[in-house]
C-alpha positions in Angstrom: 8.3 -14.2 17.3 11.3 -16.3 16.5 12.1 -17.5 13.0 10.4 -20.7 11.9 12.3 -23.2 9.8 11.6 -22.2 6.1 10.6 -25.8 5.3 7.6 -25.4 7.6 6.3 -22.6 5.3 7.1 -24.4 2.1 4.4 -23.4 -0.4 2.3 -21.7 2.3 3.6 -18.3 1.3 2.4 -19.0 -2.2 -1.0 -19.9 -0.9 -1.1 -16.7 1.1 -0.2 -14.7 -2.0 -2.8 -16.4 -4.1 -5.5 -15.7 -1.4 -4.4 -12.1 -1.3 -4.8 -11.9 -5.1 -8.2 -13.5 -4.9 -9.4 -11.0 -2.2 -8.1 -8.1 -4.3 -9.7 -9.4 -7.5 -13.0 -9.7 -5.6 -12.7 -6.2 -4.2 -11.9 -4.7 -7.7 -14.7 -6.6 -9.4 -17.2 -5.8 -6.7 -16.3 -2.1 -6.9 -16.7 -2.0 -10.7 -19.6 -4.4 -11.3 -21.7 -4.6 -8.1 -21.3 -1.3 -6.1 -24.8 -1.8 -4.8 -23.7 -5.0 -3.0 -20.0 -4.3 -2.4 -20.3 -1.2 -0.2 -17.2 0.9 0.6 -16.9 -0.9 4.0 -16.8 -4.3 2.3 -14.3 -3.1 -0.4 -12.1 -1.8 2.4 -12.2 -5.0 4.4 -11.6 -7.2 1.3 -8.6 -5.0 0.3 -7.2 -5.0 3.8 -7.4 -8.8 3.9 -5.6 -8.9 0.6 -2.8 -6.6 1.8 -2.5 -8.7 5.0 -2.2 -11.9 2.9 0.4 -10.3 0.6 2.5 -9.0 3.5 2.2 -12.3 5.4 3.4 -14.1 2.2 6.5 -11.9 2.2 7.1 -12.5 5.9 6.5 -16.3 5.6 8.8 -16.5 2.6 11.5 -15.5 5.0 10.5 -18.1 7.5 8.8 -15.8 10.0 5.4 -14.7 11.2 4.1 -11.3 12.2 3.3 -10.8 15.9 0.0 -9.0 15.0 -1.9 -8.2 11.9 -2.5 -4.5 11.9 -0.9 -2.8 8.9 1.7 -1.2 11.1 2.6 -4.5 12.7 2.8 -6.2 9.3 5.0 -3.4 8.1 7.3 -3.7 11.1 7.7 -7.4 10.5 8.3 -7.0 6.7 10.9 -4.4 7.3 13.1 -7.1 9.0 13.6 -8.5 5.5 13.0 -5.8 2.9 13.4 -2.1 2.5 10.0 -0.4 2.4 9.8 3.1 1.0 8.3 5.8 3.3 5.5 6.4 0.7 4.2 2.9 0.9 4.5 2.9 4.7 2.4 6.1 4.8 -0.2 4.3 2.7 -0.4 1.4 5.1 -0.8 3.9 7.9 -3.7 5.4 5.9 -5.2 1.9 5.7 -4.9 1.5 9.5 -6.6 4.9 10.0 -10.0 3.3 9.1 -10.0 0.8 11.9 -8.2 1.4 15.3 -9.7 -1.7 16.8 -6.9 -3.2 18.8 -7.0 -0.7 21.6 -9.6 -1.5 24.3 -9.7 2.2 25.4 -9.7 3.9 22.0 -11.8 1.8 19.6 -12.4 3.8 16.4 -13.8 2.9 13.1 -14.8 5.0 10.1 -16.5 4.2 6.9 -14.5 4.9 3.7 -15.9 7.2 1.1 -16.0 6.5 -2.6 -12.9 8.5 -3.1 -11.2 6.6 -0.3 -12.1 3.3 -2.1 -10.2 4.4 -5.2 -7.1 5.0 -3.1 -7.6 1.8 -1.0 -7.8 -0.4 -4.2 -4.7 1.4 -5.6 -2.8 0.6 -2.4 -3.8 -3.0 -2.6 -2.5 -3.2 -6.2 0.7 -1.4 -5.1 1.4 -3.9 -2.2 0.8 -6.8 -4.6 3.3 -5.4 -7.1 5.7 -4.7 -4.3 5.6 -8.3 -2.8 5.4 -10.4 -6.0 9.0 -9.8 -7.3 10.4 -10.3 -3.8 9.0 -13.8 -3.5 8.8 -14.9 -7.1 11.4 -14.5 -9.8 10.7 -13.4 -13.3 11.8 -15.9 -16.0 11.2 -13.6 -18.9 9.8 -10.1 -19.4 6.1 -9.7 -19.2 4.7 -8.0 -22.3 1.2 -7.6 -20.7 2.0 -5.3 -17.8 4.8 -4.6 -15.4 3.4 -6.6 -12.5 4.2 -10.3 -12.5 1.8 -12.6 -14.2 1.3 -16.4 -14.0 3.0 -17.3 -17.3 6.1 -15.3 -16.5 6.7 -16.0 -12.8 8.3 -18.9 -11.0 8.7 -19.2 -7.2 12.2 -19.0 -5.9 12.1 -22.4 -4.1 9.9 -24.4 -6.5 9.6 -25.2 -10.2 5.9 -24.6 -10.4 4.0 -21.4 -11.4 1.6 -19.3 -9.6 -1.8 -19.4 -11.2 -3.8 -16.3 -10.1 -2.1 -13.0 -10.5 
């Protein structure tokens, strides 16, 4: 897909990042507080949607869109703009291993275990920490944690702040 003029994506990448943060927060809270309702399959899907939103925010920040939305396709699109370490790439492949749903001849899906959920949530947090500094700039060091937080981050192209890290 060809590059889109960045002005067409103005602020949309921020919305995608915020939506990803919301999905990830819901998955984390659900796993901790309501495991009877938030099954491993639901946690997986919420976290996968969060990762998709984070990576789409990164790609859109660069004025582009991913051709498809599997983890491998998002990774391929993101690599056009940033270097992604092999360890993170392997973790995204791991995420894709739960749902091979794009092939008509080889449809596969497996339910994550409780141990998988711990890793899946950790991957979601890692992707968030990877994307945030690449689309937002730190204005001063964060004393709370290393990941960007709303009071210490400003978007590159705007003067506002992001509210939901």
